[in-house]
Backbone as CSV, one residue per row, in Angstrom:
resi,resn,N_x,N_y,N_z,CA_x,CA_y,CA_z,C_x,C_y,C_z
1,MET,-5.012,5.805,20.480,-3.932,5.729,19.534,-2.626,5.999,20.260
2,ILE,-1.642,5.197,19.983,-0.312,5.391,20.523,0.565,5.905,19.402
3,ARG,1.263,6.995,19.631,2.102,7.578,18.595,3.391,6.785,18.441
4,LYS,3.742,6.511,17.180,5.015,5.887,16.850,5.755,6.849,15.929
5,PRO,6.824,7.480,16.402,7.556,8.407,15.544,8.055,7.707,14.280
6,SER,8.104,8.459,13.203,8.548,7.922,11.928,9.692,8.766,11.395
7,THR,10.682,8.118,10.835,11.761,8.838,10.181,11.554,8.730,8.690
8,GLY,12.308,9.471,7.935,12.156,9.312,6.508,12.623,10.487,5.693
9,ASP,11.941,11.612,5.795,12.256,12.693,4.869,13.167,13.760,5.451
10,GLY,13.505,13.682,6.719,14.416,14.647,7.310,13.835,16.032,7.523
11,SER,12.534,16.199,7.341,11.920,17.516,7.545,11.866,17.843,9.028
12,THR,11.488,19.057,9.328,11.374,19.462,10.721,10.080,18.979,11.356
13,LEU,9.166,18.450,10.548,7.931,17.911,11.098,8.202,16.577,11.774
14,GLU,7.524,16.320,12.881,7.639,15.031,13.550,6.454,14.173,13.124
15,TRP,6.711,13.224,12.244,5.669,12.358,11.699,5.446,11.179,12.618
16,PHE,4.196,10.736,12.714,3.890,9.545,13.491,2.722,8.812,12.869
17,LYS,2.606,7.553,13.235,1.463,6.759,12.812,0.941,6.016,14.028
18,SER,-0.280,5.618,13.975,-0.901,4.909,15.071,-0.274,3.541,15.239
19,SER,-0.164,3.109,16.470,0.327,1.752,16.726,-0.660,0.719,16.210
20,TYR,-1.887,1.118,15.969,-2.905,0.221,15.429,-2.766,0.055,13.920
21,SER,-1.840,0.771,13.297,-1.672,0.719,11.851,-0.750,-0.396,11.387
22,ASP,-0.204,-1.171,12.301,0.699,-2.247,11.908,-0.018,-3.226,10.992
23,SER,0.651,-3.571,9.902,0.130,-4.563,8.966,1.259,-5.516,8.638
24,SER,1.011,-6.414,7.722,2.036,-7.386,7.387,3.296,-6.728,6.830
25,SER,3.155,-5.591,6.139,4.335,-4.908,5.604,4.850,-3.821,6.543
26,GLY,4.031,-3.382,7.476,4.456,-2.366,8.433,4.415,-0.938,7.923
27,ASN,4.160,-0.743,6.642,4.162,0.612,6.090,2.870,0.977,5.379
28,ASP,1.847,0.162,5.465,0.600,0.424,4.757,-0.341,1.268,5.601
29,CYS,-0.029,2.542,5.723,-0.885,3.426,6.513,-0.568,4.865,6.169
30,ILE,-1.220,5.744,6.848,-0.894,7.157,6.720,-0.071,7.568,7.928
31,GLU,0.634,8.657,7.775,1.363,9.259,8.877,0.866,10.690,8.999
32,VAL,0.899,11.216,10.207,0.481,12.596,10.427,1.559,13.347,11.201
33,ALA,1.589,14.635,10.985,2.449,15.545,11.737,1.602,16.765,12.057
34,THR,1.828,17.336,13.211,1.006,18.476,13.608,1.861,19.703,13.889
35,THR,1.304,20.834,13.553,1.839,22.128,13.950,0.660,22.895,14.525
36,ARG,0.911,24.045,15.022,-0.177,24.826,15.607,-1.214,25.136,14.527
37,GLY,-2.397,24.548,14.662,-3.495,24.834,13.761,-3.570,24.004,12.493
38,THR,-2.547,23.169,12.211,-2.528,22.404,10.966,-2.103,20.963,11.213
39,VAL,-2.739,20.043,10.497,-2.350,18.631,10.517,-1.932,18.258,9.106
40,TYR,-0.740,17.680,8.986,-0.201,17.224,7.701,-0.383,15.718,7.622
41,ILE,-0.780,15.226,6.462,-1.044,13.806,6.276,-0.277,13.346,5.038
42,ARG,0.381,12.188,5.147,1.103,11.639,3.998,0.979,10.118,3.982
43,ASP,1.289,9.536,2.843,1.302,8.089,2.662,2.641,7.561,3.172
44,SER,2.611,6.607,4.083,3.856,6.103,4.658,4.738,5.396,3.637
45,LYS,4.164,4.965,2.528,4.947,4.296,1.487,5.629,5.297,0.554
46,ASN,5.257,6.571,0.626,5.794,7.587,-0.267,6.033,8.870,0.511
47,VAL,7.019,8.852,1.401,7.225,9.988,2.306,7.668,11.250,1.579
48,GLN,8.202,11.129,0.388,8.583,12.315,-0.391,7.437,12.806,-1.268
49,GLY,6.348,12.059,-1.310,5.210,12.392,-2.160,4.374,13.534,-1.620
50,PRO,3.208,13.717,-2.219,2.335,14.828,-1.821,1.834,14.687,-0.390
51,ARG,1.538,15.813,0.188,0.979,15.869,1.542,-0.357,16.586,1.484
52,PHE,-1.229,16.148,2.316,-2.564,16.722,2.434,-2.601,17.448,3.760
53,THR,-3.105,18.652,3.807,-3.189,19.384,5.068,-4.627,19.778,5.363
54,VAL,-4.943,19.770,6.639,-6.262,20.192,7.109,-6.078,20.989,8.393
55,ALA,-7.072,21.781,8.710,-7.070,22.514,9.978,-7.201,21.523,11.127
56,SER,-6.595,21.845,12.250,-6.648,20.956,13.415,-8.078,20.611,13.812
57,ALA,-8.966,21.574,13.741,-10.369,21.333,14.113,-11.017,20.329,13.160
58,ALA,-10.703,20.430,11.875,-11.260,19.490,10.897,-10.733,18.084,11.152
59,TRP,-9.449,17.963,11.491,-8.867,16.647,11.801,-9.528,16.053,13.036
60,ALA,-9.748,16.866,14.043,-10.397,16.389,15.267,-11.807,15.887,14.958
61,ASP,-12.523,16.607,14.109,-13.863,16.158,13.706,-13.794,14.831,12.963
62,PHE,-12.817,14.690,12.057,-12.655,13.450,11.312,-12.338,12.278,12.234
63,VAL,-11.415,12.464,13.158,-11.037,11.380,14.075,-12.236,10.967,14.932
64,THR,-12.995,11.920,15.392,-14.200,11.607,16.162,-15.166,10.797,15.318
65,TYR,-15.401,11.221,14.088,-16.306,10.509,13.179,-15.778,9.099,12.904
66,ALA,-14.503,8.983,12.555,-13.929,7.678,12.197,-13.911,6.705,13.382
67,SER,-13.735,7.218,14.569,-13.670,6.346,15.749,-15.025,5.698,16.059
68,LYS,-16.068,6.250,15.506,-17.415,5.698,15.737,-17.792,4.678,14.675
69,ARG,-16.945,4.444,13.689,-17.244,3.520,12.585,-16.644,2.180,12.806
């Protein structure tokens, strides 16, 4: 995955999405931001909307699982 920084909500979090997430509209994906121990996830079409957070270890497990599918 190649990180592509995303702008939008002006928060202190640095949001990014995978370069593999490009679609015809360019915004149909999730974005993630990381802090020590936490991964924040949001819908790129609704950057002011709700965010989902998980522990870094849980995100790493998910990415490993998803990469095998």
